[in-house]
C-alpha positions in Angstrom: 4.8 4.6 5.1 1.8 5.7 7.2 -0.6 3.5 5.3 1.4 0.4 5.9 2.1 1.4 9.5 -1.6 2.1 10.1 -2.5 -1.4 8.7 0.1 -3.0 11.0 -1.4 -1.0 14.0 -4.9 -2.2 13.0 -3.6 -5.8 13.0 -2.1 -5.4 16.5 -5.0 -3.4 17.8 -7.6 -6.0 16.7 -5.9 -8.6 18.9 -6.3 -6.7 22.2 -9.0 -5.0 24.3 -6.5 -2.4 25.5 -7.2 0.9 23.9 -4.1 2.6 22.6 -3.4 5.6 20.5 -0.5 6.1 18.1 0.8 9.5 17.3 2.9 9.6 14.1 5.9 11.8 13.4 3.8 14.0 11.1 1.3 14.8 13.9 -1.5 12.5 12.7 -2.8 9.8 15.0 -4.7 6.5 15.0 -6.6 4.8 17.8 -7.9 1.2 17.9 -11.1 1.8 20.0 -13.5 4.7 20.4 -12.8 5.5 24.1 -10.1 7.2 26.1 -6.8 5.5 25.4 -5.1 3.5 28.1 -1.7 4.2 26.5 -0.3 6.5 23.9 2.6 5.5 21.7 4.5 8.3 20.0 6.4 7.5 16.8 9.0 10.2 16.5 10.8 9.2 13.3 10.6 6.8 10.3 13.2 4.4 11.9 10.8 3.7 14.8 8.0 3.0 12.4 10.1 0.6 10.3 11.1 -1.4 13.5 7.4 -2.0 14.1 6.7 -2.9 10.5 9.6 -5.4 10.5 9.2 -6.9 13.9 5.5 -6.4 14.8 4.7 -5.7 18.5 8.3 -6.6 19.4 9.5 -3.5 17.5 8.0 -1.3 20.2 10.5 -2.6 22.7 
């Protein structure tokens, strides 16, 4: 799951200059730029990750 989700985050992150960090349910994290993040997204369970995989950035809503 995390591998597919990280790929999706990389696709979304490549399209924006906004620096964001994603913290996964297992405690690991990923960030799209090497500076302090403007926003942090916390994924608390697999269901939330699946919504993003299925619906892209709209899945965050």
